[in-house]
N, C-alpha and C positions, 0 to 999 in steps of 0.2 A: 249195135246197140240202142238203144231205146237212149230219148232224151233226158230222160226222170232218171234211167241210170245213170248215163254222163253226166249230168251234174252234182255240184252239193248234197245233203243230204242237211236241210234247213228245220233244226228242231227248236221247237221252243219248250223254256220252262221254266214252270209256271210253282213255286213252291210258296206252300202258307204252314198253317197248322189246322187250316179244317175241322177248327173245333163247333159250329160240326159247318160241309159244305153247303153254299146257297149257289141259287141261279147266277148273284152279281155276279160271280165267279169264271161261274159255266154259262153267261157276256162274255165278260172281257176276256178269255182262254180261244169261245169261238170266232169274237172281232177279230184274233192274233192270228194265229189264225191261216183266217179268209187274206183278211188288209196285208199280210204279209208273205204269204203262197210257204207256208211251215206244213210239213207235210202232216208231221205230228206234233201236238205239245202237249209235253207230259206231269201232270196233277204232283208233283214232289209230298209230301205230306212229311213233314216235319221232324223227326220222333223227339226229340227233344230240344224246343224250342227255347233257348238261352234268354235271347232276349225276355222270354216271359217264365221261363220256366222262379220258378219262386212266389207269382206273383200270386197264383191261384190255381188249383185244384183244377186238371188235366186227362178230359176222356184218354185214355191207354192208343197208344198209336194204332197198332193193327186194327182199333175199331172205325177209328177215324180213318183210315188208310178206308177199313171194308164199308165204310157207308160214301164214302169215291169211287169205289170205285161200280159203286151200284148207277150213284148217281152219273156220273158218262159212260158208263156200259155199252147205251147206243147210242152214243153220239160219235157218229165218226171223226177221226183224227185226237181224241184225248183221248190219254191212255192217265188210269190211276201207278203210280209212280213209288214202288217200296225201297226205291236203292239208301236213303237217309236214314230207317227202319233198319233194311239191313246192316248198316255198316254201324251202327247202336252210337251211343256214345252222346252226346250235343251237333246239335245239327247247325251242317256250314258251310253257306252257301260255296265261300273258294271250294272247297273237297269234292262238294257235289258239284261242278263247274268242271277239276278234275276232272272227277270219275269219271263222267259223260264224256268230254275231248278225249281221254286213254284207250275207253271203249268206241267210240268215234271217230275214229279217225278221220282228218280231215273233213267234218261236217262245222257249220254252220252253228252258232250258239246265238240263242236269242233269248236274253233273259227279262221276264213278265213281268212289270213289280207297278204296283198304284202311286201314281205321283205326291200320296202323300210318304209309302216306304223312300222313296228318291228323293225327298228333301229330309232324311234319316241317316243316305246314308254312308258319312262320316262316321259313325258309328261304330259301323259296321266290325268287323273283322277279318283281317286279312282281305281289306274290298282293295288293296292296288292289284293283287291279282288276278281280280274281276281285270281293269283295266284292261280292254286287248283282246280279252278272253271272247267276247258277245257281247253282242250289239246290247245295248240297255233299252228295252222296247216298254216307256212308261206309261200304261191310261192311265190318262182323265173321263172322272163321269161329269157329264154335261152338269156347267154354271158353276167348276170350281176350277178355279184362280190356279193359273199352273205352273212351276215349278222353274226356274233357271235349268235349262241343259248343261250335266253336271259336264268341267275339265276334263279333257281329254276320255272321255265317253264319247265311242260309235254312240248315238242315239238317233230312233222312231218315237214314234207319241200318236197313239190311239184317241181317240173318244168316243166314249157309250153313255149313250140313254143316266140320267140320272136315279142311282137306285136306291129309299134308303131305308139297305141293309147291311145289318148286326149280326155275328156268331153272337156275339154275346146278350143280344135284343128276344134271341134266336133260342138261349138254354134255357130263359128263365122264360120264354112262354113254353118252352118243347116240360117242363117241371112242373110248372103251372096246370097244362091240358089243354091250351090257348092252341087256336090252328097258326099251323104253318104253310099250311097250302098254297103255293104257287110263288112260295119266297121261298121251297127246298125243293128238290124237284122229286117226282114222287115215286121214283121206284128208292132216292136215298128215303123217306119217308120210314118208307116200306121198313125198313133197311136195319133203321133206328127203332121203330119199334121191336121190330122182332127181338133187338139185341136188348132192348129193354132201357136202351139209354137216356142220359139226361131227363128222364124221367123224376129223379129224384132232386132235382138242384136247385138251393134256393137262393 
């Protein structure tokens, strides 16, 4: 039996709205995979992100998934995941982790989040179900002060270069025809243009 087969599979879970996905997301996912020796990182596209629902019009989940799939197609170890979309309804990380644990029995699960998200963990639904079920991977952008390790969690920290990119700014750029080259992966830009996404937004 090979050493790879003998050891537990290590799976990263990087969830998000990804409206749209951008190079900052990919940098964080790639860094997590390489630094933590993960077998793969699942880019889990939220079906209905309950903390954002109602705040703005969101691109349909299947469209966001298609753009993420295009972005990671040629990136080794990164995969677009439709798990939350196929489950339907509001997207809760506790449900996603439970489902992945059941499907990949014995796998080590690593939940990848930004430092800004880590500061808001107490607002998550059923967050207590995640403590002990995953290793929390907190991604800090260069120059951003870190938040304290949340009590009770297994925590790993990663630092990536500071990238001033936000999906909201990208939506504005795309709506007004401004350039997003090198901010969004080229394959994702092609997918966005082919599907006519974001062009009518103001």
